[in-house]
C-alpha positions, 0 to 999 in steps of 0.5 A: 876549341875546333882544331882539335875536334874530340882529340888531346890537344898540347904544344902551342908554339912559344914565343920566349920573351927575353930581357924585361917585361916590357909594357903591361900588357904586352900585345900577344899577336904573333909577331912580323915577320915570319915564324919565330921563338925568341922575342923581345917586347916594344915600347907600345907592347907589340913582339919583335923577333929577336933576329939571330936565332935558328930554327933547324928541323931535328927528330925529337922524342916527344911522349915517347914518340919520335916526331920530326920537330923544330928545334930553336938555336937560341939568339947570342943574347941568352947565350950572353946572359946566360952562359950555362944554357951555352950549346942549349937548343930548345924547342919552340912550343910550350910543353906541359901546356896539354887540354883534355878532358876530366874523364880522359885524365882520370882514365890515364891515372892523372899526374904520376905522383912519384915526381918531385919539384920540375921536370919529366911529369908533363912528359909523363903524362904526354905518354899516357895519354897519347896512349890511350887517346888521339892527340893534335899538336898545337904547332904542326896544326896551327902556329896562330896559336901561341903562348908567351914564356917569360924567359928564365934561368933554368936552377933545376939543371944537375940538381938532386931532385931533377936527376931522380926525376930523369930516372924515374921517367926513363924506368917508367918509359922501359916499363911502357904506357900500359904500366905506367897508367896502371901504376897512377890509375891505383893511387888514384883510386886510393885517394878518390 
C-alpha cells in the first residue's frame, strides 16, 4: 500500500454499524458529511452518520506511546441499547488491524501466546512492532481508509480471562519491549 511505504500499517478509521446490519452488501464508501464513527445503513446500503456522537481529542496510550488521538462518546442510542456501556468512550479507529511483513512479525516473536480469550494481544503486538520499526497509523495519514465494525456489546468485560490478560499486559509493559520480544521469540523458536 503506497501510503504505508515500508512502515508497518495499522489502525484505519472505523465506522461502527449500529442497529441491524441493513441490506447486503453495505456500501463501504465513507458517509457524508464530515468525519464520524457510529453509522446506520440506509435502504440502499449507504452508511449514514448517527448524528449525536461526540468526537473529542484525548491523550491515549496507544501501543505503549502517548498519542493525542480522537475518542468518541457514543450516541445516545448506543447507551440506550447497551446500558452497561454507559460512559464508555471508544477510539474511532480499529485497534487490531496491523499490516506488516512476515519477517518483521517473526522478528518480534509474533503474537504472545500467553493471552487467553479476548483482549490485549493486539496492543502487545503493536508495542513490539513499534519498538523495532516505523508505524504508520492510518487514521492519522488518510481517514478515507476505513473499516466497518458490526457493533456489539462487550460480554468479555470483567471476566477472569479479560482481567488476567490486562494483568499480563501490564506486567509485560513494565518489563519493556525488548523483554517482551525476547520472551516471544524464544517461544516461536521452540515451535518452529
